[in-house]
C-alpha positions in Angstrom: 120.5 -191.2 -17.4 117.4 -189.0 -16.7 119.3 -186.8 -14.2 121.5 -184.2 -15.8 123.6 -183.7 -12.7 126.0 -186.0 -10.9 127.5 -185.8 -7.4 131.1 -186.5 -6.6 132.4 -188.1 -3.4 132.8 -184.7 -1.7 129.1 -183.8 -2.3 129.7 -181.3 -5.1 127.2 -181.4 -7.9 128.5 -181.3 -11.5 126.6 -181.2 -14.8 127.1 -184.4 -16.8 128.7 -182.5 -19.7 131.1 -180.5 -17.6 132.9 -183.0 -15.2 136.6 -182.0 -14.7 139.3 -184.6 -14.9 140.2 -186.3 -11.6 136.8 -186.1 -10.0 135.5 -189.3 -8.4 131.8 -189.7 -8.6 129.7 -190.9 -5.7 127.9 -193.6 -7.6 131.1 -195.1 -8.9 130.6 -193.9 -12.5 133.6 -192.7 -14.5 133.8 -189.6 -16.6 134.6 -191.8 -19.7 131.4 -193.8 -19.2 129.3 -190.7 -18.9 130.9 -189.1 -21.9 130.2 -192.4 -23.9 126.6 -192.2 -22.8 126.4 -188.6 -24.0 128.0 -189.5 -27.3 125.5 -192.4 -27.8 122.6 -190.1 -26.9 123.7 -187.5 -29.5 124.2 -190.2 -32.1 120.7 -191.6 -31.5 119.3 -188.1 -31.7 121.1 -187.5 -35.0 119.9 -190.8 -36.4 116.3 -190.1 -35.3 116.4 -186.7 -37.0 117.8 -188.3 -40.2 115.0 -190.9 -40.2 112.4 -188.1 -39.7 113.8 -186.2 -42.6 113.7 -189.2 -44.8 110.1 -190.0 -43.8 109.1 -186.4 -44.6 110.8 -186.7 -48.0 108.9 -189.9 -48.8 105.6 -188.4 -47.6 106.1 -185.2 -49.7 107.0 -187.3 -52.8 103.8 -189.4 -52.3 101.8 -186.3 -51.9 103.2 -184.7 -55.1 102.6 -187.9 -57.0 99.0 -188.0 -55.8 98.4 -184.4 -56.7 99.9 -184.9 -60.2 97.7 -188.0 -60.7 94.6 -186.1 -59.6 95.5 -183.2 -61.9 95.9 -185.6 -64.9 92.7 -187.4 -64.2 90.5 -184.3 -63.8 87.9 -183.8 -66.5 89.2 -181.7 -69.3 87.2 -178.5 -69.8 87.2 -177.1 -73.3 86.6 -173.4 -73.4 84.9 -172.0 -76.5 84.3 -168.4 -77.4 80.9 -167.1 -76.3 79.9 -166.2 -79.9 80.1 -169.8 -81.2 77.2 -171.2 -79.1 74.4 -172.8 -81.1 
């Protein structure tokens, strides 16, 4: 499905997403099959986007946890007023 256009039996070129009813395609495909392919493609894209968001969330959570751990483990600096040095 790399090509976005399809040709009907009369040689007219249609976009895959805008094929009118009653058009017979040259390669024997039906409009329903093409629509099903487009639906599947959209669904796969949606699932992939969802997985990418979840991965980004996990990565951000790990990063926050790492930063919090580093902050807690840093050496504690105790500040004293300048006049109390001995």
